[in-house]
Structure formats: structure tokens, C-alpha cells
Residue, then its C-alpha position, 0 to 999 in steps of 0.5 A: t835513343d828510343d824517342f829518336i828510333e820512335q820519331q824516325v819510324k813516325a815519319v815513315k810507317s803508313s797509317q795503318v801500322s801502329i806505333s806501338d809494335y815498334t815500342d813493344e819491340l823495343e822494349y823487348i830488346n831493351r829488356l835482353d841480356r847482352s852482357a855475354t856478348d861483352s865477352p869474346e868468350y862467349f862466341l869462342d865458345l860456341i865455335e868451340s861447342f860447334a867444332k866438337r859436335e861436328a868432330m864427332k859426327d865425322a867420326i861416328k860416319q867414319s866409324l861405321l865404314l871402319i866397321k863394315e871393313d871389320r876395322v873395328e880397333e881403329t874407330e877408338e883412335l877416331v872417337r878419341k880425337a874427335l874428343m880431344v878437339s879444343r881451342t885450349i892451346d898449351v905449348g908448355q912454360a916459357y922459362f924465362d918470361d914466366i918467373s913471376a907467375r910460377w914462384d906465385r903458383t909454387f909458393n902463395a898459391d892455395v895449396s888445397e887447389y892443387k895438393y891432395k891429402t893422403i891418410l897419413g899426415s907424415i907423407n903430407v908433411s914430406l909432400d908439402g901438403g899431399p901429392g898433386k894434380k897430374e900425378l899417380c900414386m900407388v899402394v902395394a900389398p899382398p892380398g887381403v892386407g886392405k889394398s881397397i880400404y886404403l883407397v876407400n879412406q883416400g876417397v873419404t880424405a878427398l870427400m873432406e876437402g870439398k873435392k869431387v871423387l870418382y871410384l872405378s871398382m873391377e872387382m867388387s860391386q857398387d853396392r858393396v864399395a858404397q858399403r865401406f864408403d858407409s863406414a868409413a864416412t860415418l864411423v858406423p861398423q859394417e856389422q850394423i849397417k845391414h840392419s834399420g837403426g845402423q842405416l838410419k844412423v847412416k843416413e843421418r851422418l850422411s847428411i851431416f856430411q853434406e852440409k859439412f863438405p858441401g863441394s864433396r861429390l862421389m861416383i862409383k862405377e864398376f866394370p867387368t874384371g878384365t874388360v877395361n883400359v883406359n879409353h873406356i875411363r876416357a869415355l866414362l868421363v865424357q859421360l859424367k861430364n855431360y849427364e851428371n856435370f861430374v868432372p873428378d879431382v880423384i880417380l881411385v882405380d881398383y886395381l891395375e893388375l885387373m885393367n887391360p893396356v889400349r894396345e894388347i901386349q903379351k907379356e904380362h910386366q910388359a902389358q902393367q907398366r903400359i897400363a901404369e903409364e897410360l893411367r899417369g897419362l889420363a891424370m895429365e890430360n885431365d888435370l886430376l890425381v889418380w890413385t891404383a892399387t897393385q898386388t906383390n909377389r908370393q915373397g911379399r907375404t914373407v918379408k917385413i917390409i915390402t919394397d919394389t923387389e916384390l911387385a908382382d909381375s912388373y918392376g916398370k909399374i913403379r918408374v912412372c908413380d910420383l908416389s908409391i906405398s906398401l902395406n905391411q903386416t904380421q898376424e900379430e899387428y893383424d890382430n892388434g888393428r896395426m900395420r905399417a906403410y913404406v914409403m917405396k918411392s917419392r918423386n917429389g919427397r922423402a922416401s924409403f921410411t916406415i910410418p905406423m898405421n892403426i885399422d879399425y876392422h869394423t868401421l873400416v877407418m885407416k890412420e897414422g898410428e902412435f906407436e914407433e917402429e922403424a924399418e930394418 
């Protein structure tokens, strides 16, 4: 006890030293918050932080030597390995030992924790809630039909579930993408946003939006066209975590053809397949969902239903997708604000069926339609 310690001190201290020095020190010690030291996780976190910092220092030192020797490409691998330093160990699932836990995760867990709704209810039903973490989803359409608008609507849907969304644009400016979100999230038409009254209305409605969905956050980042690979996105994720305390649940990549593979590949169809593989790898590494868009070939404008036959340049990019849908639209449908989504591939649900859609070109809102139409 404090009294016992004071008695011991009095017995040995010199007359020149005040006992108050010791009582003050005891009071200071008693006020310390020692709750963190009760858990080994506290110390392990400190060790992990130290290891990550030292690994990055070592990678930078080695990179300087490599740059001097004009071996710049090797520096990417060094930095990537440094970023992957972690005390988390995952050797996989022991099938017979993990039965109850697996069933609990699959059938009893909160679906909203690991499922992400699409804007189309029929797909959500087919997938028991929607696509999940560690998956890659793709929307396919000819130029100008609405791939980017679809991605924006997917972003708004995720925000309304309280998710953190990262939108990566390789084509449009950050402000232009944000303007699309302004309309899709607040229902203020695009033509009104440019006026002061429309801006005020957007600001008011976004304030209400944040209050209603407090966990939602949106970051928009533009990259120069044709300069980005998955390693650039990895580096951005590290920066967002360190400087913005932002760890996304969903990444929207607009769009696949405007990216490069990590390693240079001469043949375009192989490059696009590799980019798709790398995006899915990114989703698995970071335990999140990735949505991207891709173009059709010229024949995609002439067919009624776009299938994998009409994919531009590479059939292989759809192989790694967990969900792939095409947007189909005739001139008549465009004039009436309608289109059709066709489920080209669904790894975990129903595929090869058509879903009617409506689109409001003023607010850019897409949703499942009420009319019925079957694919031929």
C-alpha cells in the first residue's frame, strides 16, 4: 500500500529530503492509465509498428542504391514487401476443425457486414444480399451507355449502407465525378447544380444524408489516363489510412482499360486479363469489394443483349470476375429513360437473365424497372 511504501521511505531517507517528493510520485503513478498494459495486444501492436517502420527504412535505403544502378522497377517490389509486414498470420481454414465457426459466419452473421447491395434488387436476391468482400464485379457497356453513371449509383448505394467508398477515375476530373454524386445522392438535377439555388439545395440534402448514414465516407481520386497500375492504388490506400484514417469497404475503378498491368505486357488481351486479376487480388488483400467497368467491341452496339462474346479485346478479364453485368439499350429505350441489365456471369448466384432498368438522365439515378422483358 501507499502507506507501507511511505513508512519504508521514511526509514531510509535523509533529513534533507522531503517525504512529499515521494507522495507526489506515488499519486502520479496511481493516476496512470494501465489498462492497455493488461493486454498483450498492446505490446504486439507496438512491436508490429516498429517492424513496419524499420522495414520501410530498409526498403528506402536499398531503393536508393537500385535507383543509382537504374534498376527502378525493382524498387516497387521492395516497397510492396515493406508495406506487407504484419503479425497477422493466416494459413487457411482447417476444414474439419472449423465447422461451427464456418456455419456461424455463413448463416448467422449480420449480412450487412460482409455483403454489399447492388442497385438491382433481383441480383441482391440471387446473391443472398449482394456480392461480398474479396470479390471483383464488372459492368460492361458500349461507350456512352452509362458505365460511369452505374458506378456512381453503386457508390451511392454503398454510402446508404454506411460504407466507406473510394472512387478512382482515370477519365474524369474529381470535381466532375463529385458533381455526379451530388445529383445521384440528393436527387437535384444536374442542370440545377450550376446555379446558386441548386448548390444550396445540394448542401442541405448532403447534410441530411450524412446524418442519416453517419458511417458513410466518400473519397474521390483522379489519375492521369493510362498511367496507373494496381501498385499505385496500393500506395494510395496506405496514404489514405495514414493521413485520412480512411480504410475503404468498396473501391470503384473507372475504368479497367485505362489502367496498366504491373508488369509490361505487349498483347492487349493479356494485359486486360492481368489487370482484372490484379484488381481481384487487391480486393482479397484488403478484404473489400472492387467494382470496375469495361468496354464492349463494335458489335456491342448492334446486338440486343451484350454477352461475353462482345467484350472488347479480352475475354479473359471476365474469367476472374465474381459478378459481371452488361448494360443494354436501344435508341427507343434511351428516349424513354430505360435500359436492360443482363447478368453475364455470377459465380455465386443465378446468371444469364435480364433485369429491366430505369434511368433519370437529370438526376443520373439508376434503379430496377417495373416493366417486364425477357432476353431472347
